[in-house]
N, C-alpha and C positions, 0 to 999 in steps of 0.2 A: 797635540790638540788639533780637533777638527776644526775647520773654519770655511763656511759656505757665505760668501758675500754676494748679494744681489748686484748685477752689473747693470741690466737694463730690461727694458721690455720693448721688444720691436714688434711692429705689424709688418707683415710681408704678403704682398697681393700679386698673384698671378691670373691674366687674363688673356684672351685672344682679342680684347679689346684695348685701346690706349686707355692708359689710368691718370692722364694730365687733370681730368675733371675732379678727380679725388685729392689729387696734390694741391689743386687750388682751394678746394673746401676745406682742407687741413689748415692752410695759411694762417688764419686769425687764430689759432688755437694753440695750446701748449705741447702741440705734437711736431716734431721736427721732422721736414723731408730729408731722408738720406740718398735715396736713389729713385730714378723712374727712366725707364728704358726697355731696348729688348734683350733678353736673355733666352737664348736656346729655344728660339722661335717663337717667344710668347712675350707679352708686356710684363714688365716685373716692376714693383715699387716697393719701397721699405721706408719706413718710418719709426719714430721713436719717441716715447714719452720723455719729457724734460724730468730727470732724476734728481731730485734735491732731498736725498735721504728718506724718500718713499719707500712702502714696500709694494711688493709686485700687484697686490689687488689695486692698492690706490692708482698705480701707472695704467693698469687695464681699465679700471672705471674712467680715468682721464681720457683715454683714447674712445672709449665707449661714449663718453658725454661728446666728444667732438664728431664721432660719426652721427649721432643722435641729431647734430645740427646741420647735417648735409643738405644742401637743395637737393631739389627733384632730380637735377640732370648727375649729380653727384653719386644719390642712391641708385639711380637706373646702372651706373656703370659698377657700384658695389654689387649689386644683383646678380650682374652678367659676369663677375669673376668666377674663374674656376677654383679658386683656393684663397682663403683669408685665414693667416695663422699668427696669433700672437705668440711671438716667442720669448720665453723668459729666461734671461742668461744669467748664469750664476759663476763665480768664481770658486774653484774647489782647491783649497790648500793642503788636504790629505789630513792624515791622522787616523786615530784607533777607536774614536767614539762617535756612536751614530748619531745622525742629527737629521731633523726634518723640517718641513714646512707645508703649509696647506693652502688650499684656495678655498674659499667659503661657496656657499651655494648661491648668494647674491651675485657674485662676478661670474662663477659658471654659468648661470641662466642668462646673464647679460651676452655672453660669448656665445652660447648656442642660440639664442634670438637672433644674433646678427648672422647665423649661419657660419661661424667660423670655428677655427681648431685652437688647441693650445699645444706648444711644443716647447720643451725644457732642454737648454744648452747648457753644459757644464764646461766651463774654460779651465784648462790647467794653469798653475802660476806659471808668470813667465819664467825661464829659467836665465841666468846671469847673462848668456850669449845674447837672448833676445832681447835684454833690458838695453844693451847698447847696440846704436845704431851705426852699422858699418856698411860700406858699399865696396864690394871687390869688383874690380875691373880687370878683365882678361884681354891681351891683344890677340885679334884673330890670327 
């Protein structure tokens, strides 16, 4: 049996300018700050909508609602960003039956209006070895 389960919706932002003002603007919302710092010569920040059994569209709308509430400083940083990506993450457990999901026009329009993109990440199920947490140390 095919199983695709929504894991999360992340928002990833890349900019040549610091993203601290966006992190602050997201603080009072239902969007969690995951990372903010430098990566490969650019500023990178990652956020995640709190997932309480919601679908991807609801989570994207939740992030968009928070962005709509940004103050002018955060909006300026948002507009200067090089990349703004809503990354929808699914866990795929395999199978032989086709399955699909869709995003409706309303959510696509909001993402486009924010000059953002949508990415899809499909995570394989963890294998038994990955489910166990082990650390192997070797002496030099």
